[in-house]
N, C-alpha and C positions, 0 to 999 in steps of 0.2 A: 271540397278538400283544399286546405291551405298548404302552401309551401312554407316550411318552417325555417329554411336556411337563408332567408332574405337578409336577416340581420347579420352584421359583421362586428366583431369586437373592436373596441377602441385600441388603436395602436399606441405604443409608447407608454402604456399605463402600468404602474407598478403592480406586483402580484397582490398586495394587500388591497389596493384600490380596485383591482379587477374583481376580487372576491366580494368586496363591499358592494359593488354594483349589482351583484347577483342577489343581494339580500333585500333590496327595496323595490317595491312596486306599489302603485296606487290602487286601492280597493275601496269602492263605494260601500258604506256601512250596510246598505240594504242587501248586499250579496253575502253577508255572513249569516249562515243558516242557523236559525234559533230552534228549529224542530226537525226531526228526521222526515224523510219522504214517507208517503203513506204506506208503501211496502219497501222492504229493504232493497230489492233489485230495481226499484223505480228510478234510482239515481241516474243522472246522465254520465256518460263516459267519453272522455277525450282520448282518442287513440293516437299515440305519438310513435311514429315509425322512424327510427333513427337512420336506417339504411336509405329509405326513400326520401327522408327529409320532409315528411308530410304530417299534417294534423287532420284528423277526421272526427266528426261528431257522431256519437253512437249512444247506446243505452247500456247500463250495466247488465241488464238481462240478456244482452247479446254478446257477452264476454266470450262465449263459446266460439264465436267467429274468429277470435284472435288466437285462441289456443289450438293446439294440435294434439292428436293422439300421441301418447308418449311423453308429453310435457308433465311437469310436476308443480303443483301449488304448494308453497310452504306457508303455513298459517301459524300465527302466534296464539297459543291456547291460554294466555294469561287471562285472568278474570279480575274485573275491577272490584276492589274492596269498598264497602260503604264506609269510607275512611274519614269523613268529615263529621266532627262531633262538637257540640257546644258545651263548654264547661264554665265554671265560675269560681272566683276567689271567695274567701270567707267574707270579704267586704261587700260582695255582691257583684263586682266587676266581671263582665262576661268575656270569655275568650273562645274564639273559634280555633279548633285544632284539626289539622290534617295529618293523620298518622301515616307517614310515608313508608317506613320499613323498620324492622327491628334493628337496634343499634348494637347491642351485645358488646363484645370486647371488654374494655376496662369498665364500662358502665354496668356490666353484669346482666343477669337474667331479668326479663321484664322491662328492659330499656328500649325506647323507641326514638327514632328521629322524626320530628314533627315540624310542621310549619304553623305559625300562630298569627292570629289577627284579632286585636292589635297586639303587636309584639311587646309593647311596653308593659302590658298587663301580665307578662309571663317572665319575670326576672328569675335569675338563678335563686333557688331556695323556695320559690313560690309553690304552694300546694293548691291544687284546683280539683274540683269534683263536678260530677254531673248534678243537676238540680235535685235529683232523688237520692244522691249519695251512693249510687250503685258502683261508681268508679271514682277512685282518687289517684291523682298523679302528682309527682314532685318534679320540678324542673331542676335538672342536674347540671347542664352546661349549655353554652351558647356556641353555635356553629359559625363557620367562616362567612356564610352567606345569609345570616339572619335566622337560620333554623335553630331549633332547640332539641336537646336530648332530655327526655323525660323518663321516669321510672314509675311503673304502676305499683302503688303501695297498698291498694285495697280494691277488690273486685276483679272481674274477668273482662279484659278488654274485648276479646272476641264476642262474648255474650252481649256486652253493651253496644258494640258497633252493630250487631245484628238487629238489635231492638230499637236503638236510638240514632244510629249513624245514617248519614246521607251519602248517596252516590255523588262524588265530587265532580260536577260538571265543569268544563273549562271556563276560564274567566270571561271569555268573549260571548258566552251564552248568558244573556241578561235576563234571567228568570230563575226562580227556584225549581229544583227537580220536582217532577210530578210522577204519578204512578207508572206512566209509559216509559220513563227513563230507566227504571229498574230493569226493564227488558231490552229496550232499544239501545242503551249505552253499553251493552254487552254483545259480543259476537255470539252466533248460535253454537259455536264450538268452544266457548270459554269454559275452562275446566280447572285451571290452577290459580287459586286466588292469590293476589299479591300486588296488583297494579293500582295506581291512583289515577290513571287515565287509560282510556280504551285504545287498542290498536285499530284506529278508525277505518282504515281501508277494508278491514274485515267485516265492518258493520253492514256492508252491502250484500253479503252472501246470505241467502235463505237456504233452508234445508232442501227445498225443491231445486234451486239452482245448482247446489253442490251435487245433488243426485244426478241431474242431467249431465253435468260435466264428467262425473264418474262413468256414466253410461257411454259417453263419447270417448273414453279412454284416457282421461286426464287423471293422474294420480294426485293424492293429497297427503301431506305428511305434516306433523306438528313440530314446533319448537316452542320454547317459552322464553320470553323476555319481559320481566315485570317493569312496566313503563312507570317512570318517576316524573316528578314535576318539572325536571329539567327539559322535558320535551317542549314546554311552553316558554322557557327562559330565553330572552333575547341575547344575542351576541353583543356585548358591550365594549369589547376591546377594539382599538383602532385597526389592529391586524387580526382578522378572523381566525388565523392559524394559531393565535395565542389563547383562544377560548378553551376552557377546561370543562369537559363533560362530567356530569354527575355519574356516580356508579349505579349500575343496574345489574340485576342477577339474570343470567341467561343459562339455558340448558338445551343442548342438542343431543338427543339420544342415539344409540347405535342403530336402532331400526330406521330412524330418519336418515342417518348418515349413509346407511347401506342403500336406501332407495335413491338418495342423491347420486351415489356412485353409479347405480344402475341406470339412472336417467341420462347421465353423461355418456355411459357406454352405449346406449341405444340411440344416441343422437337427439335426445329430447332436450328441452329447455327448462331451467329452474326459474320459476316465477315466484319472487318474494311478494307475499301479500302484506304490504306495508313496510315502512322504514324500520319498524322494530324487528321484523323478520330479517331484513337486510343486516342490521347490526348484530343480531344473533348469529347469522350464518357467517358473516365476515369475522366475527370474534372467534367462532369455531375455526375458521381457516387460519387465523393468527396463531391459535393455540396448537394446531396440528401441522403446521407447515404447509397448509393448503391441500392436505390429503383427504378432506371430507370424511373425517372420523369423529366419533362422539367427543363432546367437550362440554364443560360447564364451569361457571364461576362468575366473579364480578367483572364487569367490563366498563370501560370508559371510551368505547369505540367511537371515533370521530372521523367521519369521511369527508374529505375536502378535495375538490378537483385540483390537479389530475390524480386519479386513483385507479389502480388495476383491480377489478373485482375478480375474486377467485371462486366464489361459491354462488354467485347470482348472475343470471343472464337477462332477466326482465323484471319489471317492477309494476305492481298495482298500488296506487297511492292516492290519497286525497290531496287537496290544495292546502298549502301550509302558510303559517303566519310569516310576515316579513321579519327579517333580521334573525331568523332561527336557523339552527344547524341543519334542519331537515331540507331546506332549500339547497344547501350545498351538497347534500347527499344525492338529491335528485339530479342536480346539475352534473355531478360526477358520473352518473350513469347515462343520462340522456344527452349530455352536452350543454354547454353554457348558453349558446345561441338558441338551442332548442328550448331550454327552460324559459328564457325570456319570451320567446315567441308563443310558447304554450300558455303562459300566464296572461300575456296580452290578449290572446284569443279567448281565453276563458272569461276574462273580465268583459270584453266586448260582446261576447255571446251570452253574458249573464248566467254563467254557471254559479252554483251555490258553493260557498267556500267553508273550509275548516271541518270540524269533527262530524257534524251532521250534514255536510254538503256533498257535492258530487265528487267524481273520481277521474283519474287518468291512468292509462296503462302505457308504459314505455317499453317498446319491443324492438 
């Protein structure tokens, strides 16, 4: 067991510089997991105890030792859409499109926000189709960060994605998706399709582990937050507080909200499974004045330390990319010194990182 409070923050550092310091760490390339563990619960688990200031090595299968009867797990039921599709122009130029979410609004029905590669092959006015002609789209507009708005002019996008689309693995997985990814890059409780990235902390739960936790008196409730590509987008501003989050749809139903209120009433703890569940819960708190009531809508929730959490007591999460907003969220809950110590320990102990990697729990 390591003491995690040995590190002390630099004194005299500006707020922006202090936050920037949280965003960078050295990670050997070989620690980036390219495949999931043989079984979901085989992942390692770093237990971060904020009160004791300690770090302990464990296994995800032993998560029950951290939880208590009366605690509640909040899981994100979003399901990853097979959103990556290869199209081509009439001239034969190929364009990879990632269908992020419906655009709607002034663009009308059938409009989608997409990311394109290479972007230069998808100028406004371009018409692109799948090689078999089953789908045709027209580029309507350019977005502020290089995205495109396209409209489906022929065919069914849903039908084509189901037959020709690929699961969009993150950019740091340097291989094409295989048959296993269709199952393993989804949580076992994924239900509401709409994400382009998995809520990866939930990937470690198997049906058997969830059943054993339920038998031990741990409740489980769902929320939805459709994860967008912004989860991988680095913070580019010199002051991290100026970063602008991309919109994501969230939904917290009344049954979930009622169980959260009951959890607090009985002295249980609310464990958010993943940073996406945190953003859904804290967006709910923003919308309801912290009353733990049902809420839904579009959110740009951005959590930067210091931050007072109103709907989350503990967090189960994977290890995140440098310079991303997720590091700041974890630091806001676990403490800035704790974050640096935990990541230094994970690198030294050769934990596996990112989507298919290992996990940590902050209690």
